[in-house]
C-alpha positions in Angstrom: 21.8 -22.6 -6.5 23.3 -22.7 -3.0 26.2 -20.4 -2.3 28.5 -23.2 -1.5 28.5 -24.0 -5.2 27.9 -20.5 -6.7 29.5 -21.2 -10.1 27.7 -24.3 -11.1 26.3 -22.7 -14.3 28.2 -19.8 -15.7 25.6 -19.1 -18.4 22.8 -18.9 -15.7 24.9 -16.6 -13.5 25.7 -14.4 -16.6 22.0 -14.1 -17.3 21.3 -13.2 -13.7 23.9 -10.5 -13.7 22.5 -9.1 -17.0 19.0 -9.0 -15.4 20.4 -7.3 -12.3 22.3 -4.8 -14.4 19.2 -3.9 -16.6 17.0 -3.6 -13.6 19.5 -1.4 -11.8 19.0 1.4 -14.3 15.5 2.1 -12.7 16.6 1.9 -9.1 15.3 4.4 -6.5 17.6 6.5 -4.5 18.9 6.1 -1.0 21.1 8.0 1.6 20.2 11.6 1.2 21.5 14.9 2.6 21.7 18.6 2.7 23.0 18.5 -0.9 19.4 18.4 -2.0 18.4 21.2 0.4 21.2 23.5 -0.6 22.7 22.0 -3.8 24.3 25.3 -4.9 26.7 25.2 -2.0 29.4 22.5 -1.3 30.4 22.7 2.3 31.9 20.5 4.9 28.5 19.3 6.0 27.2 18.5 2.5 26.7 14.8 1.5 25.3 12.8 -1.3 24.6 9.0 -1.1 22.0 6.9 -2.8 21.0 3.6 -4.4 18.3 1.2 -3.4 18.4 -2.0 -5.3 14.7 -1.2 -5.7 13.7 -2.1 -9.2 15.6 -5.4 -9.3 12.2 -7.2 -9.9 11.2 -5.0 -12.8 13.5 -6.9 -15.2 14.1 -10.2 -13.6 11.4 -11.4 -11.2 11.0 -14.9 -12.7 14.5 -15.6 -13.8 16.2 -14.6 -10.5 13.9 -16.7 -8.4 14.9 -19.8 -10.3 18.2 -19.7 -8.6 16.9 -20.8 -5.2 19.6 -19.5 -2.8 19.3 -21.0 0.6 18.2 -18.0 2.9 20.3 -19.4 5.8 23.5 -18.8 3.7 23.1 -15.4 2.0 26.8 -14.7 2.1 29.2 -17.0 0.2 31.6 -18.8 2.5 35.2 -17.5 2.4 36.4 -20.9 1.3 34.5 -20.5 -1.9 34.4 -16.7 -2.4 37.8 -15.0 -2.0 37.8 -12.7 -5.0 40.0 -13.1 -8.0 43.3 -11.4 -8.1 45.2 -10.2 -11.1 48.8 -8.9 -11.3 49.4 -6.3 -8.6 51.5 -3.4 -9.9 51.4 -1.5 -6.5 55.2 -1.7 -5.9 56.0 -0.2 -9.4 53.0 2.1 -9.9 52.5 4.4 -7.0 48.9 5.1 -7.5 45.5 4.0 -6.3 42.1 4.7 -8.2 39.5 5.4 -5.6 35.9 5.8 -6.6 33.4 7.2 -4.1 30.1 9.2 -3.8 30.1 12.9 -4.3 30.8 15.2 -1.4 31.6 12.3 0.9 35.2 13.3 2.0 36.9 16.1 3.8 37.7 19.3 1.8 40.2 22.0 2.3 37.6 24.8 2.2 34.4 25.7 0.5 36.4 27.5 -2.1 38.8 24.5 -2.6 36.6 21.5 -2.8 39.0 19.4 -4.9 41.7 19.3 -2.2 41.2 16.6 0.4 43.6 17.0 3.4 43.4 13.3 4.5 44.2 12.1 1.0 47.0 14.6 0.7 48.5 13.4 4.0 48.3 9.8 2.7 50.2 10.7 -0.5 52.9 12.6 1.6 53.4 9.6 3.8 53.5 6.8 1.2 54.3 8.6 -2.1 51.1 7.1 -3.6 49.0 9.3 -5.7 45.3 8.9 -5.1 43.1 9.4 -8.2 39.9 10.3 -6.3 36.8 10.1 -8.5 33.4 11.1 -7.4 31.4 9.1 -9.9 29.1 7.0 -7.7 25.7 8.4 -7.6 23.7 5.2 -7.2 24.6 1.7 -6.1 22.7 0.2 -9.0 24.2 2.4 -11.7 27.7 1.8 -10.5 27.1 -1.9 -10.3 25.8 -1.8 -13.9 29.0 0.1 -14.9 31.5 -2.4 -13.5 29.5 -5.7 -14.0 30.6 -6.2 -17.7 34.3 -6.2 -16.9 34.0 -8.2 -13.6 31.8 -10.9 -15.2 34.4 -11.1 -18.1 37.3 -11.4 -15.7 38.8 -8.0 -16.5 40.3 -5.2 -14.5 37.7 -2.4 -14.0 40.3 0.3 -13.8 39.1 0.8 -10.1 41.2 -0.2 -7.1 38.8 0.9 -4.3 35.1 1.6 -4.3 32.3 2.2 -1.9 29.0 0.3 -1.8 26.0 0.4 0.6 25.7 -2.5 3.0 22.9 -4.4 1.3 25.0 -4.7 -1.9 27.9 -6.5 -0.2 26.3 -9.9 -0.1 25.5 -9.6 -3.8 29.1 -8.7 -4.6 30.3 -11.6 -2.5 27.7 -14.0 -4.1 29.1 -13.3 -7.5 32.7 -13.5 -6.1 33.3 -9.9 -7.3 35.4 -8.4 -4.5 38.8 -9.5 -3.2 39.7 -10.8 0.2 41.8 -8.3 2.2 45.5 -8.9 3.1 45.4 -8.0 6.7 49.2 -8.1 6.9 49.1 -4.8 5.0 46.4 -3.5 7.3 47.6 -3.4 11.0 44.8 -0.8 11.7 42.2 -3.5 10.9 42.5 -4.2 14.7 40.9 -0.8 15.3 37.5 -1.8 13.8 34.8 -1.5 16.5 33.2 -4.8 17.5 29.8 -3.9 16.4 31.2 -3.1 13.0 33.5 -6.1 12.9 30.8 -8.6 13.5 28.3 -7.2 10.9 26.7 -10.2 9.1 27.3 -8.7 5.7 31.0 -9.5 6.1 31.7 -11.4 9.4 35.2 -10.4 10.5 35.4 -7.7 7.9 37.7 -9.7 5.6 36.4 -8.1 2.4 35.2 -4.7 3.4 35.7 -1.8 5.9 33.0 0.9 6.4 33.6 4.3 4.9 30.7 5.7 6.8 28.2 4.3 9.4 24.9 5.8 10.3 21.3 5.4 11.7 17.8 5.7 10.2 15.6 7.4 12.8 12.7 10.0 13.1 12.6 13.8 12.7 9.6 16.2 13.0 8.7 19.8 12.6 7.6 21.4 15.8 5.7 24.2 14.0 3.5 21.5 12.5 3.5 18.8 15.1 2.9 20.3 18.6 3.5 17.1 20.7 6.9 15.4 20.5 7.2 12.3 18.4 9.0 9.6 20.4 8.2 6.2 18.7 8.0 4.7 15.3 4.5 3.4 16.1 3.3 7.0 16.3 4.4 7.6 12.7 2.1 4.8 11.6 -0.8 5.3 14.1 -0.9 8.7 15.9 -4.1 10.5 14.7 -2.7 14.1 14.7 0.1 13.0 12.3 -2.4 11.8 9.7 -1.4 13.2 6.3 1.9 14.5 7.6 4.1 11.4 7.6 6.8 10.7 5.0 8.2 7.2 4.8 11.2 6.3 2.7 11.0 4.7 -0.8 13.9 2.4 0.3 12.5 -1.0 1.1 15.0 -1.9 3.8 14.5 1.4 5.8 10.7 1.4 5.8 10.1 -2.3 6.3 12.6 -2.2 9.2 10.6 0.6 10.8 7.3 -1.4 10.4 8.9 -4.4 11.9 10.2 -2.4 14.8 6.8 -0.9 15.4 5.3 -4.5 15.4 8.0 -5.7 17.9 9.8 -7.8 15.4 13.6 -7.8 15.1 14.6 -6.5 11.6 17.8 -8.5 11.8 15.9 -11.8 12.0 12.4 -12.2 10.6 10.3 -14.6 8.6 8.5 -14.3 5.4 5.2 -14.2 7.3 6.5 -11.4 9.5 7.6 -9.4 6.4 4.0 -9.9 5.1 2.8 -8.4 8.5 5.1 -5.4 8.1 3.8 -4.8 4.6 0.2 -5.0 5.7 1.0 -2.6 8.5 2.5 -0.1 6.1 -0.3 -0.6 3.5 -3.1 0.0 6.2 -1.4 3.2 7.3 -1.3 4.5 3.7 -4.9 3.4 3.1 -6.2 5.5 6.0 -4.3 8.6 5.0 -1.6 8.4 7.7 1.2 8.3 5.2 1.5 11.4 3.0 4.2 10.1 0.6 7.1 7.6 0.1 10.1 9.7 -0.7 13.8 9.2 -1.7 16.6 11.6 -1.3 14.4 14.6 -1.8 12.8 14.2 1.6 15.3 16.5 3.4 14.7 19.3 0.9 10.9 19.1 1.4 11.4 18.8 5.2 13.6 21.8 5.4 11.1 23.9 3.5 8.4 23.1 6.0 6.3 20.7 3.8 6.5 17.7 6.0 5.3 17.2 9.6 7.1 14.1 10.5 9.5 11.9 8.5 12.1 9.1 8.6 15.5 10.6 8.6 19.2 9.6 8.3 21.3 10.5 11.3 23.1 13.8 10.8 21.0 15.0 7.9 18.5 17.2 9.9 21.2 18.4 12.3 23.2 19.6 9.2 20.4 22.0 8.3 20.7 23.9 11.5 16.9 24.8 11.7 15.7 25.0 15.3 12.2 23.7 14.7 13.4 20.6 12.9 14.0 18.0 15.6 15.7 14.6 15.2 14.8 11.8 17.6 18.1 10.3 18.9 16.5 7.0 19.7 12.8 6.1 19.1 11.2 3.8 21.7 11.4 0.7 19.6 14.9 1.3 18.2 16.2 2.4 14.8 18.0 1.0 11.8 21.8 1.0 11.5 23.6 0.9 8.0 27.0 1.4 6.5 28.6 2.3 3.2 31.7 0.2 2.7 35.1 0.3 1.0 35.9 -2.8 -1.1 38.3 -3.9 -3.8 37.0 -5.2 -7.0 38.5 -8.3 -8.7 41.6 -7.9 -10.8 42.4 -4.5 -9.2 45.8 -3.4 -10.6 46.8 -1.7 -7.4 45.4 -3.9 -4.6 48.1 -3.4 -2.1 47.9 0.4 -2.5 44.1 0.2 -2.0 44.7 -1.8 1.2 47.1 0.8 2.5 44.6 3.5 1.8 41.9 1.5 3.7 44.4 1.1 6.5 45.1 4.8 6.5 41.4 5.7 7.3 41.4 3.3 10.2 44.1 5.4 11.9 42.0 7.1 14.7 43.2 10.6 13.9 42.5 10.3 10.3 39.1 8.7 10.9 38.3 11.6 13.2 39.1 14.1 10.5 36.9 12.4 8.0 34.0 12.0 10.5 34.2 15.6 11.4 33.5 16.5 7.8 30.9 14.0 6.8 29.0 14.0 10.2 28.6 10.2 10.5 29.4 7.8 13.3 33.1 6.9 13.9 33.8 3.2 13.1 37.3 3.3 14.4 38.5 2.6 18.0 40.1 5.8 19.3 38.4 8.1 16.8 36.0 9.5 19.3 38.8 10.7 21.5 40.5 12.3 18.6 37.3 13.9 17.5 36.8 15.4 21.0 40.1 17.1 20.6 39.6 18.1 17.0 35.9 19.3 17.3 34.3 19.2 20.7 30.9 20.3 19.3 30.8 17.5 16.8 31.8 15.0 19.5 29.1 16.2 21.8 26.3 15.4 19.3 24.7 12.0 19.9 24.0 11.6 16.2 27.8 11.6 15.6 28.9 10.0 18.8 25.9 7.9 20.0 25.3 6.9 23.5 25.5 3.3 24.6 21.7 3.2 24.7 21.6 4.3 21.1 24.1 1.8 20.1 22.1 -1.0 21.8 18.9 0.1 20.2 20.3 0.3 16.7 19.6 -2.9 14.5 20.7 -3.8 11.0 18.5 -5.2 8.3 18.5 -9.0 7.8 21.0 -10.2 5.3 19.1 -11.0 2.0 20.0 -13.3 -0.8 19.3 -12.3 -4.4 15.9 -14.1 -4.5 14.8 -12.5 -1.3 15.9 -9.0 -2.3 14.0 -9.4 -5.6 10.9 -10.7 -4.1 10.7 -8.4 -1.1 11.4 -5.3 -3.2 8.7 -6.2 -5.7 6.2 -6.6 -3.0 7.2 -3.4 -1.2 7.0 -1.4 -4.5 3.5 -2.7 -5.0 2.3 -0.9 -1.9 4.6 2.2 -1.9 4.8 2.9 -5.7 
């Protein structure tokens, strides 16, 4: 079913959505943080993100592959997919319902974690109350939660939500998120070019990143005596044998294998994907890989149980442990990713949600947020604001990357539903 005619068979699409929703319940976790290393404390450096679409194939391998989406067009064209609007009550109801991940926003203090200064300032300026709900713990589970209403053409009760990058083409494919009204969002012009041109949403007409980061390497100098400088070393260096942790997230680990083989993770063939799986499998077979881990990697790493690991930018720095070293840029490059704000169909307060999205693309507000969540500014002018607000944070290349780091960061190729299903199944067969 090509995306240019995505609504040819409503029954078939409903069945696909049901399969996805059922499979989602078994999904593995993504995007981890110090929360799992120090879960009893909520601080300005604590984060929690997650949600590989990992077990999609468990429930729907055969049925989803029947759709036959053209891999050259994984994102539905805007002419077909613009979302579905309902009645907007923004002018009469001064409220916006914003659902996000836990501990993924600025807080007043460690003793007042329910007060968010950037949201308070928004309410003061616009008179719009933000019902901020931290109920997203996994992309898959949240998709499962909202899918019944969206597939039935109903308001979810949510005006703004945050999904990881690889989920956006799926939401677009099913025409589940609304096109943004840029007349309400003058700060849209502040989106950095590398963010604006992301293939998950060219021109950013449906989404804006809430956070942007990298997947790189970290190692423990008490265990690994010689510096780790390349991804290939994780897979091949003899003294790392039995000490390497790879991620259970397909996109991250396959991207690393592709980079180690000299293949662009933004543009690869099925044959090259097979080569990457063979490379990962061979490393595991000879004992190079100790384990495939999800969000718990950072806890085990902080406790000294891991010699070398894949790592999300900022995670290891947040721990503040001198012998745990993050590699700013491996020789082959690294993977870039984003978690993205978007508006579900039939949102009751679409304009208010757009005003809030616009608010976070004010450079000063963006700097406040990034100073708390320790991720890379997506907004033009935010770095200058961060330098004034927190020079220490602005001096970290994992928060404000160098030009060389930016050039070496690659996204993962945009996948359609069939590809995501097939690739994840095959990856789980060697990593599970």
